[in-house]
C-alpha positions, 0 to 999 in steps of 0.5 A: 367817193365820186362828187355828187350832183345831187343826193337823193333822200328818203325822209322819215315823215312820221313826226309832228302830226296833229289829229282831230276827230270829226268832219271839219270842212276847212281843215284842208286849208293852210291857215286852219287853226289846229293848235288844240288838236292832239299831237301824235307821232305816226304810225298812229290810228286814231282809235288804237287805244281801243284795241282789246278794250272793245270787240272788233265790231265796236271799234270807233269809226267816222271821219278824222283829220290829220294835219302837219306843217313841214319845210323842205330841206334847204337848197331843194329847188326844182327837184322831184318831191314824192309823198309815200304812205304805207297805208291809211284806213279806209278812204283818205283824201290828201291835200297839200297846201290846200290843194287836193292831191288825190284819193286812196280808198282800198285801206290796205296798200301803200300809195304815193303822190308826186307833190313837186308842183305843190310844195314850196322851197325852204324856208316856206312852210308847207301843210299836208292834211288828210281827211280819212273815213274808216266806216265799215261800210265805206264805199268807193266814190267812183263805183259806189261799191264797198270793199270786200275786205273791209270786214268786221269779222277779221280785219280790225279797223284801226282807222286813220294813218296806222302805218309809216309815211315817207317823203322822197326828194329826187333829181328829175332823172330818177328811179321810180317808186313801186307805187303803181295805183297812184304813180303808175310806176314800178320801182326797182326789182332785184332777183337771183337766177341760175342759183347753185346752192352747193357752189354758193353762186347765183346771177344777181340782176338789178333792174330799175325803172328810170324816168326823165322829167328834165326838159332835155334828153339825158344820157346816163350810166347804170351801176350796181353795188352789192353789200353784205350783212356787215356792209362790206361791198361784195360786188360792183357791176354796170349796165349799158348807157341809156338815153331818155327823152324828156318825159320818157320812162325805161327799165334798165338792168345789169347782171353779174354772177356772184360767188360765196353767197349767203342764201336767205333761209328759215331762221336765217335772215341773211340780207344784202343791200343792193344799191342801184346808181344813175350817173351823168357825166360820171357824177351820181344823180340818183341812188336807191338802196334795196334790202333783199335776200337770195334763195331758191324755191321749187313747188312740185311733187307735193312738196315745197323746196327751199334752197334744195331742201324740202320743208314742210309748212309749219306755222300760223295763220295770223291776222294781218293786224298783228295787233297789241293792246292799246296800240293796235298794229302801230308798233315800232319795228323792233316790236314787229321783230320781237313778235315775228321772231317768236314765231320762228322760236316756236319752230314755225316756218310760215306765217300766212297773213289773213285776208289782206296784205301785211304792212311793209314793216311786218314784211321786212321784219319777216325778212330779218327773222327768217320767217316765210310768208304767204301774202294775200291781197284783199278778200273775204270768205268767197270769190268776187265778181264785177267791181269787187273782183277788179278791186282785188286784182288791182290790190294784188298788182300793187302788193306784188310790185311793192313787196317783190324784193322781200325774200321771205314772201314765197306764196301769193294768196289769191283768195281766202277761199276757192276762186274760179279758174279764170280768176286764178289765171288773171292773178297768175298773169299779174305774178308773171308780169311783175314778178316773173323771177321771184320764185313764188307760187301763186294759189288760193285756199282749196283749189285742189283740182285747179290747173292754174293754182300752184298750191292749195289746201283746205281750211281744216282738212288734210290734203295730199298731192303728188303734184302741187303742194297742198297745205292747210291754210288754217287749222286748230281753231279752238281757243283758251286763255293763258290765265287758266292752267287747269281745273286744279289751279286758281281761278279753278276754271272748269274746262270748257265752261264759259259763255259764248259770243260766237256766231259764224259769218252765216249767222249760225250760233254755237250752242256748245262753247267748250272748244272756245273756253279751254284751259291750257292743258286742253288747248295744248293737247288740241294743238298736238292732236290737230298737228298729228294728222299732217305729221303722219302724211309728211314728205317721206311717207309716200308719193302723195304727201301733205305739205303741212299747215298753219295753225290759226292763230299765233297771238290772241287777236282783237278780231272775230271771237268765239268764247267768253271774252271779246277777242280771239284767244286761239293764239299760242301766245297772249296779246302781249306775246307771253307764251301759253303751253301751246307755244312749247308744244309746237316748239317740240313737234316742229323742230325740223324741216320735215322730220324731227331734227332736234329732240325736245320735251315739255311738261304741260302745266306747272308743279304747284298744287296741294296735297289733295291733288291727284291729276293727269300729267301731260308731256309733249315730246318728240322721243319714242317713250317718256318716263316721269319722275317725282322727286327722283322716283319713277312713275313709269312710262306715259301712254303715247298718243298722237305721236307726241302726247304722253299721258301719265294718269293719276299722279299725286302731287308732292312738293319738289320737282317733276321731271320727264325724260324721253328716250329712243327705242334703244333706251338712249336719253334724248331730252328732258324737262323739269318743273319745280315747286315755287315758294311763297310769293315774296317780291315783284320782279321787273325786266325791261325790253327795248330795241337793240339801240335803246328807247328813242324819244320820238313819241312812238317808240315803246318799251316792254316791261315784264312783271313777275311775282317771285319767291325768295329764290327768284322763282316765278310763283306760277299760281299768283294773280296779284293785282299789281299797282304801277307808277310812272315817272319821267319822259314816257306815257303809260300804255299798260297791258291786258288781263281778264277784268273790267275793260280787260284792264286796257290802259289801267295802271293796275294790272294783275299778273296771270300765272305769276307773270304779265307785261306792260308797255310805256311809250316815249315822249318827244323829250329824251331823259330818264323814265322810272317804272315802279310796281307794288302789291301789299305783302310783296317786295316792290320793284323799280326799273329805270330807262333812259330814252335817247334823243331823236332828231327831227327838223321841220317835220323831217327825220333822217333816221328811218323806222327799222333802220339798223335792225339786226337779222336773226341768224340763229338757225344757220344756213340751210342744212345740206343733209336731206330733211327726211328719210323714206318711210315706205315705198308706194305700190302703184296701181295698174288699173281697177275694176268695180261691180258698178260705175266702172268708168269712174274707178280711176277717180279713186287713185287719180291724185285729185281729191275733188273726184271719187268713185262710188258704187250704185248704193247697193251693198252687194255692189260695194266692191272694187279691185285694184290690179297692181303694177306688179305683185307686191306685199302691201303692208298698208293702205292709206285711203280717203273715204267720202264723208271722212269725218262722219262716215264709218264703212264696214269693209274687208280687204282681200289680197288675191282673194285672201282676207288681210283686214276686216273692220269698220273704218274710223272717221278722220279729218282726211286720211286713214291708214289701214294696216294689212296682214302681209301677203304677196298679191297682184290684186287688192280688193276692198268690199263692204261687209255691211251698212254704213254708220253715220256720226260726226266724230268732230262735232266740236269743230265748227266750220266757217260755213257748216252747210258746205258739205265739204266731204260729201260732194253736195250729195244730199242723199249721202248722209242717209245712204247705207250701202255706199262704198265711196273712195276719194283717193287710195294709196298702197304701200309696202315696208322698205326692204332695208 
């Protein structure tokens, strides 16, 4: 190793903090007495123990102070010292040694300061203090404006310092930090170009911003080293020598083509470490390690392409807080991986974080587990203007700069709802300025006809495009508790019953709360039903396709709730990440990049009833047909609906086993699932989970402990709801779990299992040693599990072990397959031109690949007719059409092929498109005409809009709902069967 002039260091600055609520005017002073303040290890929100105990609007707000004493390392004199916060909530004023350093107010993004001139060298003690205000109505001091995203609907307010903090010590010739708003610097940028997936090659470029704060000119060389996942050096290359004058900043770069690359992919979190090195006279003076991955993307033809393979978006719109009971968002890195990896294991491939930028820990976690991300900046339910728009632009700029090296981010989201074209252009220019080579599309919700946005998609509806990809930004908004199996299982919750606390952001109340109080059967079926509409319009089904969608949400959230509980229960897992049946339903339906690639079957529910029970059994399967067996005896084949749902009606329960076997059309077995009857509850079983390196005694690490009630054979007793009593001994503090009951049992050492299982948490202290957790319940064999926490070294407030260090990557899905991800299902037949009895100038709008335009007749039944002349005569087997008023209007129509009737009927309501089968006739013209008057009834009245007055599918035509002689077509497509 070349002799080093100076060793740059990044320190973990999370240890040894003190916390106190209240506005204490003198708390910034170095000699302030904080002896009796609460001692905490960051990340730590001052109100985090209220998570899931209180609803989002009731989380404690106010002024809090954080303080810390620290010493610089020995020998550090005349160097640069920077403090980096991954974020505070909401507005924080930072003091060092009694002097104000700065004010940061957006409550979301990372920021930092140069504190070189304020800190004293070793052995002197330094003091850092923060005054933080997390008021929901916090106003920016300079402008008097609130922040649009500081919103008690969706952005859980975990106040104080809920994220990590670092201290950087560098030479005066150094690579800058990517903290633009406060330091005006952009750091390092590593990217790949000329990517050849088949040959496994790409040109890797590392560019970095370098600043000289010496009083003299400095000349340095720039070197880059690339290390693979096993820390083996695979490349070494250099840039040109550079000279910087005092105070000057320049960007330097170096490139080299690398071969035998492992490309980052879905479920294949392969990462490289790129070291960028500055040398003066052959000696290293600065070195930055950037962990990143290389992948290729494209966004065209209505499709998203990853590493030359089309991938349909299948995933979750997850609250950015991604919180857990009693600790909020402030969990150790391994728990972020635990949660985010489960999204991948459910066969989700995209997480759309909602409204605000995720913290760096979740961003890096998605890199490791191979989960694609859509990254917002900060917004609410609408566009903004003036100061609030400027706040959004500044936050997006900072977020792009801070996160542009993270390969899992493939979408930048400019708004949770449609924004203006000038605003979209402004956001796009930020991407093009700070991340021109990252292979990321920038867009927003809706933006269906935008010329600026590179992707779009509505919240609930099915959109299709032959150009930019359109995917649903959130769908399947129903809710259900994990506790409720069905109406035949304790506690015998009747489907849909329960109170409602729900009101929309516009103030409207929900009269019918049933969609928000599902049992597991119905919640899983709703997930299947909602996904089906995207699946049938997937890539391979035509020229215009749906690029998928994300289900809201993955884990139950301490945010905007709708049903009987005080938190959102739309998750496919509960707040402790215990799966509901919806998790397994997605696992079945999503097992492939586009088409199904691995067949699965899952029996919804359990097999523990009484002789008096006869019920429907539901099976989710990707097979063509499913047969059910009870104790080996066939109950026949299920009725298939929505592609994946198979219903077996009136199955009488018998103790033993129920098995579902799926087959292809030729009778070949594809997959199966079996559930057995468990015996009488006999014992408690405890199973611990920690990071791969074990529990660390840093005062912040957490161990999870699964608690199950099992029979004598060790099978989970799926109907047991026993109230387990826990005891804790040793070097840990109790955090507990969550269940339905007083205060949701938050922090309680008594916790019921639900359906035979629950999960609790304990947090390490600062002292390493043994930890014992015991669990008991009358009549059950008790259980005990022992853990041993490992020492954590922190000296004078600084630690060298960084959060997330040495976290393993998830590689189970393997590299991107080389085979196509779908087969062509049908062939489009193109329209040459169209004619109509009225509004002839608008006929093109019915096939213009723009869902915000339409053709409509003049409202008279006798003019409800449009004729399409095909590019050449063809046998059209199917018409795919989106009628205006798609969810509420039914159109009585007939379809003619060269004058011969090939269809007659009333169109069905939908959440977008319908497919109409035609009698096969060779024809050059297809005519659609009304045969009667329209009928009007919302087929989806249980689906609640965020704003029910938007008239999303009526183009704000107030007369549309009452019109009886209208034929209105948004988009129409014609298809013929494949000749093979």
